[in-house]
N, C-alpha and C positions, 0 to 999 in steps of 0.2 A: 513026026512032029515032036514027040517026046525026046527023040535023039538030039534034036536041035536045042531043046531047052537044057538037056543034060550037058552038052558040050559047052554051052555058054556059061552055065553055072561053074563047071570045072575050070574054065579059063579065068573067071572072075575070082575064084578061090585061089588059084595059083598066083595071081597078081597081088592079092591081099597078103598072101604069105610072104611074098618077096619084099613088100614095103613094111617099114617099122610102124608100130601102132602110134596113133596120134598123141597119146598121153604118156608114153614111156620117156623116162629121163635118160639122156645119154650117160654112159658110164665113163668117167675120167679117172685116170690114175693120178693120185696125188703124190708128189715127191715126199720122201720120208725125211722131215726136218728134225733135227735134234735141237732142243732148246738149250742154249749154253747156260751153265750155272754161274750166276753172278753173286759175288760176295757183297752184302749190304754193309756200307761203312758203319763203323762203331757209333759215330755221332748220330746218324739217323736212327739206329737201333735204340740208342739212349733216349732220344726225343720220343720215340714211339712208346717206350716203356714208361716214361714219365707221364705221357698223355693217358695211357691206360690206367696207371695208378691214380692219377687225378680224377679220371672219370669214375673209377670205383669209389673213391672217397666221396665225391659229390653225390653219387647214387646212394651211398649209405646215409649221408646226411639228409638227403631228401626223403629217403624211406623212413628214417627215424622221425623226421618232422611230420610226415604224413600220418604215421601211427599215433603220434602225440595229438595231432589235430583231430584225428578220428575219436580218440578217447575223450578229449575235451567236448567234442560235439555230442557224443553219446551221453556224457554226464549232464551237459546243458539241456539236452532234449528231455532227460529224465526229470530234471529240476523244473523245467517249463511245464511238462506234463502234470507233475504234482501240483504246481501252482495253479494251473488251469482247473484242475480238479477241485482244489480248495476254493477257488473263486466261484465255480459252479455250485458247490455246496453252500456257500454263503448266500448266493442269489436265491437258492431254493429255501434256505432258512428265512430270508427276508420275505419272500413271497408267502410262506406259511404264516409268519407273524402278521403280515398285512391282511391276509385272508381271515385269520382268526379275529383280528380287530374289527374287520368289516362285519362278520357274523355277530360278534358281540354288540356292535353298534345297532345292527338291525334288530336284535333281540331286545335291547334297551328301548328302541323306538316303539316297539309294540306295547310297552308298559306306560308310555307317556300319556298324561291325562289332560295337559294343556299345551297351548301353542308356545308359551314362554318356557315351559319345561323342555319342549322339543328344541327350541332355539339354543337354550343353555347346553343341552346334551350334544347338539350338533357342533356348537362352538368348541366345546371341550374335546370332542372326538377329532375335529379338524386340527386343533392345536397339537394334540397328542400324535396324530399321524404325521404332521410336518416335522416334529421333533424326531420321530422314529425314522422318517425318510432321510433327514439330515445325518443321523447317526449311521444308518445303513450305507448311505453314499460315501461317508468318510471311511468306513470299514472296507468297502469294495475298492475304493481308490487306493487305500493303503496296501491291500492285497495285490492289486494290479501293479503298483509301483515296486513292491517287493519282488514279484515274479520277474518283472522287467530287469531289475537290478541284478537279481540272482542269476538270470540267464545271460545277461550281456557282459558283466564284469569278468567272469572266468574266460569267456571267449576272447575278450579284448586282451587280457593278460597273456593267455596262452599263445595267441597268434603273434603277439609282440615277441615272446621268447622264441618261438619257432622261427620267425623271420630273422632274428638275430643269429640263431645257430646256422641257418643256411647261408647267410651273407658272408 
């Protein structure tokens, strides 16, 4: 019985060896072609050289413009950052002044002896605070306008110059 199995295995092996594998690529001989050397006409060569030089010129202009724009944006960012810091400091200063005025008012209220004195003190404090608020608002608006102008004007001028160069 084992002989029968051995002979059937050897027959199937010999058949497999005679057939090519299913995934093998057949081998073809390719003819040896020589690519002829062609001479490029002078006119085409000239056009190509002009195109390359124009592309280099345009690249240099764009690179220069981009560097200038980057410098302007860095300067503008620094100015805006400083302006925002100044604005924040002014807000803190105003808050401190208003808080001190409120504590002073509360202290003065503790010493009041009559209702008329309290009304007079309250009226004076309210008038003083409205004046302070008006002054603080004007100062904050002036700082905000200065920051906006200082930030926008250089950008506007620089981008105008940059786009003129590139065009």
